[in-house]
VEXKOLSE-892604 format. One record per residue (C-alpha): residue in one letter; x, y, z. Coordinates in Angstrom, 1 decimal. Layout:
<rs>
<r resn="A" east="X" north="Y" up="Z"/>
...
</rs>
This chain:
<rs>
<r resn="M" east="76.6" north="93.1" up="146.5"/>
<r resn="D" east="78.2" north="93.5" up="142.9"/>
<r resn="L" east="76.2" north="93.9" up="139.7"/>
<r resn="D" east="75.7" north="90.0" up="138.8"/>
<r resn="R" east="74.2" north="89.1" up="142.0"/>
<r resn="L" east="71.9" north="92.7" up="141.7"/>
<r resn="I" east="70.7" north="91.9" up="137.9"/>
<r resn="N" east="70.0" north="88.2" up="138.9"/>
<r resn="N" east="67.7" north="89.5" up="142.1"/>
<r resn="A" east="66.4" north="91.7" up="140.0"/>
<r resn="F" east="65.1" north="89.3" up="137.5"/>
<r resn="N" east="63.5" north="87.2" up="139.8"/>
<r resn="K" east="61.7" north="89.3" up="141.4"/>
<r resn="V" east="60.2" north="90.2" up="138.2"/>
<r resn="L" east="59.6" north="87.2" up="137.7"/>
<r resn="S" east="58.1" north="85.5" up="140.3"/>
<r resn="Q" east="55.7" north="88.8" up="140.5"/>
<r resn="D" east="55.1" north="87.4" up="137.0"/>
<r resn="L" east="54.3" north="84.4" up="137.4"/>
<r resn="I" east="51.9" north="85.2" up="141.0"/>
<r resn="E" east="50.1" north="87.5" up="138.6"/>
<r resn="T" east="49.6" north="85.3" up="136.0"/>
<r resn="A" east="48.1" north="82.4" up="138.6"/>
<r resn="V" east="45.6" north="85.1" up="139.7"/>
<r resn="E" east="44.7" north="85.7" up="136.2"/>
<r resn="N" east="43.9" north="82.4" up="135.5"/>
<r resn="D" east="42.0" north="81.9" up="138.8"/>
<r resn="N" east="44.7" north="79.4" up="140.4"/>
<r resn="A" east="44.0" north="79.7" up="143.8"/>
<r resn="Q" east="46.0" north="76.3" up="144.7"/>
<r resn="R" east="48.8" north="78.0" up="142.4"/>
<r resn="L" east="48.7" north="81.0" up="144.7"/>
<r resn="I" east="49.2" north="79.2" up="147.7"/>
<r resn="Q" east="52.0" north="77.5" up="147.1"/>
<r resn="Y" east="53.5" north="80.2" up="146.1"/>
<r resn="S" east="52.8" north="82.0" up="149.4"/>
<r resn="L" east="54.7" north="79.4" up="151.1"/>
<r resn="D" east="57.9" north="79.1" up="149.2"/>
<r resn="D" east="60.5" north="80.8" up="150.0"/>
<r resn="D" east="61.5" north="82.1" up="147.0"/>
<r resn="Y" east="58.0" north="83.6" up="146.6"/>
<r resn="K" east="56.6" north="85.1" up="149.4"/>
<r resn="Q" east="58.7" north="87.9" up="149.4"/>
<r resn="H" east="57.5" north="89.0" up="146.4"/>
<r resn="F" east="53.6" north="88.6" up="147.7"/>
<r resn="N" east="51.5" north="91.4" up="148.2"/>
<r resn="T" east="48.6" north="89.9" up="149.3"/>
<r resn="Q" east="46.3" north="93.7" up="149.3"/>
<r resn="K" east="47.3" north="94.0" up="145.9"/>
<r resn="L" east="46.2" north="90.7" up="145.0"/>
<r resn="L" east="43.3" north="90.5" up="146.3"/>
<r resn="E" east="42.3" north="94.2" up="144.5"/>
<r resn="T" east="43.0" north="92.8" up="141.7"/>
<r resn="A" east="41.2" north="89.4" up="141.6"/>
<r resn="A" east="38.5" north="91.4" up="143.0"/>
<r resn="A" east="38.5" north="94.0" up="139.6"/>
<r resn="K" east="39.0" north="91.1" up="137.8"/>
<r resn="G" east="36.1" north="88.5" up="139.3"/>
<r resn="K" east="38.6" north="86.1" up="140.1"/>
<r resn="L" east="36.5" north="84.1" up="142.7"/>
<r resn="K" east="38.9" north="81.1" up="143.5"/>
<r resn="V" east="41.7" north="83.5" up="144.4"/>
<r resn="I" east="39.7" north="86.1" up="146.5"/>
<r resn="A" east="38.0" north="82.9" up="148.5"/>
<r resn="A" east="41.1" north="81.7" up="148.8"/>
<r resn="I" east="42.8" north="84.9" up="150.8"/>
<r resn="I" east="39.7" north="86.1" up="152.7"/>
<r resn="E" east="39.3" north="82.2" up="153.9"/>
<r resn="S" east="43.2" north="81.8" up="154.4"/>
<r resn="Q" east="44.0" north="79.9" up="157.4"/>
<r resn="G" east="47.7" north="81.0" up="157.7"/>
<r resn="A" east="49.2" north="80.4" up="154.1"/>
<r resn="I" east="48.4" north="83.6" up="152.9"/>
<r resn="Q" east="47.9" north="86.4" up="154.9"/>
<r resn="S" east="44.4" north="87.8" up="155.3"/>
<r resn="P" east="43.3" north="91.6" up="154.7"/>
<r resn="D" east="42.8" north="93.6" up="157.3"/>
<r resn="E" east="39.4" north="94.8" up="157.9"/>
<r resn="Y" east="40.5" north="98.0" up="156.1"/>
<r resn="G" east="41.7" north="96.2" up="152.8"/>
<r resn="L" east="38.8" north="93.8" up="152.5"/>
<r resn="N" east="36.3" north="97.3" up="152.4"/>
<r resn="K" east="38.6" north="98.6" up="150.1"/>
<r resn="A" east="38.7" north="94.9" up="147.7"/>
<r resn="M" east="35.0" north="95.1" up="148.0"/>
<r resn="S" east="34.7" north="98.7" up="146.9"/>
<r resn="T" east="37.3" north="97.8" up="144.0"/>
<r resn="A" east="34.8" north="94.7" up="142.6"/>
<r resn="A" east="31.8" north="96.9" up="143.2"/>
<r resn="A" east="33.5" north="99.7" up="140.8"/>
<r resn="N" east="33.9" north="97.0" up="138.3"/>
<r resn="G" east="30.6" north="95.5" up="138.7"/>
<r resn="N" east="31.9" north="91.9" up="139.9"/>
<r resn="T" east="28.6" north="91.3" up="141.5"/>
<r resn="D" east="29.6" north="88.0" up="142.4"/>
<r resn="A" east="33.1" north="89.1" up="144.3"/>
<r resn="V" east="30.9" north="92.2" up="145.9"/>
<r resn="K" east="29.1" north="89.5" up="147.7"/>
<r resn="L" east="32.0" north="86.9" up="148.3"/>
<r resn="I" east="34.1" north="89.5" up="149.9"/>
<r resn="G" east="31.1" north="90.3" up="151.5"/>
<r resn="T" east="30.6" north="87.7" up="154.2"/>
<r resn="K" east="33.3" north="88.7" up="155.5"/>
<r resn="L" east="32.4" north="92.2" up="156.3"/>
<r resn="E" east="29.8" north="94.1" up="158.6"/>
<r resn="K" east="26.8" north="95.6" up="156.7"/>
<r resn="E" east="28.4" north="99.0" up="157.4"/>
<r resn="H" east="31.1" north="99.2" up="154.9"/>
<r resn="F" east="28.7" north="98.2" up="152.7"/>
<r resn="T" east="28.1" north="101.9" up="152.4"/>
<r resn="R" east="31.0" north="102.4" up="150.6"/>
<r resn="S" east="30.8" north="100.0" up="148.1"/>
<r resn="L" east="27.6" north="101.3" up="146.7"/>
<r resn="F" east="29.1" north="104.6" up="145.9"/>
<r resn="Y" east="31.6" north="102.9" up="144.0"/>
<r resn="A" east="29.7" north="101.4" up="142.0"/>
<r resn="A" east="27.0" north="103.8" up="141.6"/>
<r resn="S" east="29.9" north="106.6" up="140.4"/>
<r resn="E" east="30.5" north="103.3" up="137.7"/>
<r resn="G" east="26.7" north="103.1" up="136.8"/>
<r resn="Q" east="27.2" north="99.4" up="137.4"/>
<r resn="N" east="22.8" north="98.6" up="138.6"/>
<r resn="E" east="23.1" north="95.3" up="139.5"/>
<r resn="T" east="25.7" north="95.4" up="141.9"/>
<r resn="A" east="24.1" north="98.3" up="143.7"/>
<r resn="Q" east="20.8" north="96.1" up="144.1"/>
<r resn="T" east="22.9" north="93.4" up="144.8"/>
<r resn="L" east="24.8" north="95.7" up="148.0"/>
<r resn="I" east="20.8" north="97.6" up="148.8"/>
<r resn="D" east="19.2" north="94.0" up="149.1"/>
<r resn="M" east="22.5" north="93.4" up="151.6"/>
<r resn="G" east="21.8" north="96.6" up="154.0"/>
<r resn="A" east="23.9" north="99.1" up="152.1"/>
<r resn="E" east="22.4" north="102.6" up="153.4"/>
<r resn="L" east="21.1" north="104.7" up="151.3"/>
<r resn="N" east="20.7" north="108.2" up="152.6"/>
<r resn="E" east="24.4" north="109.4" up="153.8"/>
<r resn="V" east="26.5" north="112.2" up="153.6"/>
<r resn="N" east="28.2" north="112.0" up="149.9"/>
<r resn="N" east="25.8" north="109.2" up="148.7"/>
<r resn="A" east="24.9" north="107.0" up="146.1"/>
<r resn="L" east="22.8" north="109.3" up="144.4"/>
<r resn="E" east="25.1" north="112.4" up="144.6"/>
<r resn="V" east="28.0" north="110.7" up="142.6"/>
<r resn="A" east="25.3" north="109.3" up="140.2"/>
<r resn="C" east="24.4" north="112.6" up="139.4"/>
<r resn="S" east="27.3" north="113.9" up="139.5"/>
<r resn="C" east="28.6" north="111.1" up="136.9"/>
<r resn="G" east="25.6" north="111.3" up="134.7"/>
<r resn="H" east="24.2" north="107.7" up="135.1"/>
<r resn="Y" east="21.1" north="108.5" up="134.8"/>
<r resn="E" east="19.2" north="104.7" up="135.4"/>
<r resn="T" east="21.3" north="104.3" up="138.3"/>
<r resn="V" east="19.4" north="107.6" up="139.3"/>
<r resn="Q" east="16.3" north="106.1" up="138.6"/>
<r resn="M" east="16.9" north="103.1" up="140.5"/>
<r resn="L" east="18.4" north="104.6" up="143.7"/>
<r resn="I" east="15.5" north="106.7" up="143.9"/>
<r resn="Q" east="13.1" north="103.8" up="143.7"/>
<r resn="N" east="15.0" north="101.9" up="146.6"/>
<r resn="G" east="14.9" north="104.7" up="148.8"/>
<r resn="S" east="17.4" north="107.3" up="147.9"/>
<r resn="D" east="15.8" north="110.8" up="149.2"/>
<r resn="V" east="16.4" north="113.6" up="146.2"/>
<r resn="N" east="17.0" north="116.1" up="149.2"/>
<r resn="F" east="18.2" north="114.4" up="151.4"/>
<r resn="N" east="21.3" north="116.5" up="151.4"/>
<r resn="A" east="19.2" north="120.0" up="150.8"/>
<r resn="D" east="19.5" north="120.4" up="147.3"/>
<r resn="M" east="22.8" north="118.8" up="146.7"/>
<r resn="A" east="22.6" north="115.6" up="144.0"/>
<r resn="L" east="20.4" north="118.6" up="141.9"/>
<r resn="K" east="23.2" north="121.0" up="141.6"/>
<r resn="K" east="25.6" north="117.9" up="141.0"/>
<r resn="A" east="23.5" north="117.2" up="138.2"/>
<r resn="V" east="23.4" north="120.9" up="136.9"/>
<r resn="L" east="26.5" north="121.6" up="137.8"/>
<r resn="H" east="28.5" north="118.6" up="135.8"/>
<r resn="G" east="25.7" north="119.3" up="133.0"/>
<r resn="H" east="23.3" north="116.5" up="133.3"/>
<r resn="N" east="20.3" north="118.0" up="132.7"/>
<r resn="N" east="18.3" north="114.8" up="131.4"/>
<r resn="I" east="18.9" north="114.3" up="135.5"/>
<r resn="A" east="18.7" north="117.7" up="136.6"/>
<r resn="R" east="15.0" north="117.5" up="134.9"/>
<r resn="S" east="14.0" north="114.6" up="136.4"/>
<r resn="L" east="14.7" north="114.8" up="139.4"/>
<r resn="V" east="12.7" north="117.9" up="140.0"/>
<r resn="M" east="9.8" north="117.3" up="137.4"/>
<r resn="E" east="9.6" north="113.9" up="138.3"/>
<r resn="H" east="11.3" north="113.6" up="141.6"/>
<r resn="R" east="10.6" north="116.7" up="143.4"/>
<r resn="A" east="13.7" north="117.8" up="144.6"/>
<r resn="E" east="13.6" north="121.4" up="146.5"/>
<r resn="I" east="15.6" north="124.3" up="144.3"/>
<r resn="I" east="17.2" north="126.0" up="147.5"/>
<r resn="D" east="20.4" north="127.7" up="146.9"/>
<r resn="R" east="18.6" north="129.9" up="144.0"/>
<r resn="Q" east="21.6" north="131.8" up="143.4"/>
<r resn="F" east="23.6" north="129.2" up="142.3"/>
<r resn="F" east="21.0" north="127.5" up="140.1"/>
<r resn="E" east="20.8" north="131.1" up="138.6"/>
<r resn="Q" east="23.9" north="131.2" up="137.5"/>
<r resn="W" east="24.7" north="127.7" up="136.4"/>
<r resn="N" east="21.4" north="126.5" up="135.0"/>
<r resn="P" east="18.5" north="129.1" up="135.3"/>
<r resn="Q" east="16.7" north="126.1" up="133.4"/>
<r resn="V" east="15.6" north="124.7" up="136.4"/>
<r resn="F" east="13.0" north="127.2" up="137.3"/>
<r resn="S" east="11.3" north="126.7" up="134.2"/>
<r resn="W" east="11.2" north="122.9" up="135.6"/>
<r resn="E" east="10.1" north="123.9" up="138.6"/>
<r resn="K" east="6.9" north="126.3" up="137.7"/>
<r resn="S" east="5.7" north="123.4" up="135.1"/>
<r resn="R" east="6.2" north="120.9" up="138.1"/>
<r resn="E" east="3.9" north="123.5" up="140.2"/>
<r resn="L" east="1.3" north="124.0" up="137.1"/>
<r resn="N" east="0.9" north="120.2" up="136.6"/>
<r resn="D" east="0.3" north="120.3" up="140.7"/>
<r resn="R" east="-2.4" north="122.8" up="140.0"/>
<r resn="L" east="-4.0" north="121.3" up="136.9"/>
<r resn="Q" east="-4.1" north="118.2" up="139.4"/>
<r resn="Q" east="-6.1" north="119.4" up="141.7"/>
<r resn="K" east="-8.6" north="121.4" up="139.8"/>
<r resn="H" east="-9.1" north="117.8" up="137.6"/>
<r resn="P" east="-8.1" north="115.0" up="139.2"/>
<r resn="S" east="-7.8" north="111.4" up="137.5"/>
<r resn="K" east="-11.5" north="110.1" up="136.7"/>
<r resn="Q" east="-11.6" north="107.1" up="138.8"/>
<r resn="S" east="-13.9" north="104.2" up="138.6"/>
<r resn="K" east="-16.3" north="102.7" up="140.2"/>
<r resn="K" east="-17.3" north="99.0" up="140.4"/>
<r resn="T" east="-21.5" north="98.5" up="140.5"/>
<r resn="K" east="-22.8" north="94.7" up="139.8"/>
<r resn="G" east="-19.9" north="94.1" up="137.5"/>
<r resn="Y" east="-20.3" north="97.2" up="135.3"/>
<r resn="S" east="-17.3" north="100.1" up="135.3"/>
<r resn="M" east="-18.7" north="103.4" up="136.1"/>
<r resn="K" east="-16.8" north="106.5" up="135.4"/>
<r resn="I" east="-17.0" north="109.5" up="138.4"/>
</rs>
């Protein structure tokens, strides 16, 4: 192959890829389908890469064209859809998550929840929980939120049913190990995280033991002096 032909082929490849990427950027599904049918363009067509790019940017028309294609575009397999959904979740593109989720079984949503939690994408994480993502799994969303320091995400996950002690004291360990003491304190004081590997915390942050003692003291005070409740009698409220 001569040099001119090599240069021409390289130029055509770059031009084709640029036009295809521009179609994705503009959410132009019709143009994308045209490119997928054109011999000059389809050889440079990477469906999985395009789907992930569209998912990252929330390009719903392009996503729909790819996942609902009846042969014009090669449809991604289950793994490819799962990966694209996680990309959408990490970027907080909730509508894209819901759209891709229509083509996946509920069992795949948990992976996307992990990615949403890792980036503190609370709205998307809540949507995935509502869709059926599992909270208490090995390497779960709570643990990654603790690792990454997303305090509000941690609170939201616990409110939705994440068990702070699901994987022993791993969530607390990850908060401490990455220096997120506000999260670690909340886990111990507010959410009753257990301190199991005491040698680990002695090395990394002995302050957790003072939080544990404060929690125990509060518990004893509550038992000694329970909150006063109101008893209603004939329209009046009496303190007992």
